N, C-alpha and C positions, 0 to 999 in steps of 0.2 A: 529580488522578484519584481516583475513587472505587472501592471494591472490594466485591465480593460474593463472600465466601469461604465455601464450604460444604463439609462433610465427610460422607463416607459411611463408616460403621464407625469413626469416629474423632471425638473431641471436638476441635474446633479451639480451641486455647489462644490466649491473647493473644500469647505469645511466638512461636507459629507465624504469627500475623497479622502481627506486627511485621516478622518476617524476610522474609515474602512481600512485603509492601509496600515494604520497603527495597530488595529485589533488583529488583522490577519498576520502581521508581522510577528506577533506574539507566538505564532505556531512554530517559528524557527527553533524554539527550545526543544521540540520534538523531532523535527526532521531537518535534514540538510536539503533545503530547497534551492535548486539551481537559480543563479542570477537570471537566466534566460527564460525561467518559467514564467508563464503569463497566467495570472489568476484572472479568471472571467467572473465578473460580478454583474448581476442584472437586478435592478430595483424596478418594482412595479407598484403603482399606487392604485388602490381601489377606493370605493366610496368611504368605507370605514376602517380600512387597514392598509398597512404597507407590507409588501413581500420582498424578500431579498433571497436571491439564488447565487450561490458560490461554487465554482468548479475550479479545482486546483490540480493540474496534472503533475504528478511527481514521478520520480524514477521508481517509486515503490508501487505506484498505482494512482488512480484518480480519486481524490477527495471531493465529495460533493454533498452539499447540504442546502436546505432552504428552510426559511422560517417566516412567519407572519406575526404582526403585532400592530397595535394601533399607533405605537411610537416607532419611528424608523430606527432610532439608535438602539432601542431595545431589541428590534428584530436583527440588527447587525450583531449585537452581543449574543443573541440566541444561535445565530449561524455559527459563530466562532466556537461557542460551547459545543454544538453538535460536531463540528469538525475535530475539536479536541477529543470529544468522546469517541470518535471513530479511531483516532490514533491510539488512544489509551486502551481501548478494547483489544486492538491488534497486539499491543505490547504486553498486555496482561495475559492474553491467551498464549503468546510465545513463552513468557516467563513461567507460566503454569506447566506447559509441556516440558520445558527445560528442567524444572525442578523435579518432575515426575520421572523423566527419562535419563537425565545426566548423560548427555550425548558424549560419547567417546569414540571408540573405534566400533561403529556400528555395522561395519562389513563383517558378517559372521555366518555361520551355518544356517541360522534362522532366516536371514535375509535370502540366502540361496534357495531355501526351500519355498520361500513366497514366490520365487521366480520360476519354480518348477512347472512345466507345462505337461498336461496329460498327453502322452505320446499317441494315444489312440485317436485324438482329434487331428484333423487335417487342417493345418493353417494355410489358408490361401488368402493373404492379405497383400495389399500393395501400398507403397509409400505415396501418400496423397499430398504431402507438403514437406518441403525441405527448407530449413532455416539455418542461416549461418550466424554465429555470434562470436563475440570476443568477450570471455568472461572477465568481469571486473573484479579487482581485489577487494574482499570484504571479510568481516568477521562472521562467525556462524549466526550470531543474533540477528545481524542486519540481513543476511541471506534468508533467514527464516521469515523475517518481517516483509521483505519483498515478495517472497513466495505467497505469503497470506494476503498481502494487499492485492497481488495480481490474481488471487484465487486460482493458483496453479496447484498441482500435486507434486511438483518437483522444481528444483531451481539449480542451475549450474552456475558456479562462481569460482574465483581463484582465491584460496585460502590466504589471508594476510600473513599468517604466521609461517606457513610451510611454502607458500608461493605455488602450490600444486593446485591442479583443477580438482574440484570436489563437487558432489551433488548432494543436496539435502532433499529428502523427500517425506511425504506424509505416509505413515503406516497405517494399516487397517485397524490396528488397536488404538489409534488415536495419538500415538507418539510421533516422533520424527526419527528418521534414519539418516546416516551420513555415509556416503561413499567417498573414499579419499583414494586418490592415484598417487603413484610414486614418480 
């Protein structure tokens, strides 16, 4: 990961940079962060406290946190804890849904019923945006994590096991559904 560390009303020393980089590199145990990812860190000094803001764009979504403290190093630690908390929250949420749902072949009659449209309604809608994508190979847990981090209701990916295109989606009942292609 690369870093863009800037200070307002403070000279960012090599020691501060090293501490920030060491602490933020500890997030690698949670996510695979691309080597080209640029973590943007802004340090501000006020009369009685220090503030640090961290923004890390990942392929799963944007991690963002800020913290204030009288001690700059404590503020840095607090920011990293907040970022870790964001990641853990998403993983816990996904694992909870997985345990509840036990994803398998979710393409069934219930799914078709959810898609059923009232024939009496006249559907006059137009496509307002077109997007092309090349689905990346992922396991289901990673696809769910990315969908949650992006705050989307569905996610298209290539299943690592089958190599087929699949769609994971949020169900109205709070679980997840999986559409698998042949």
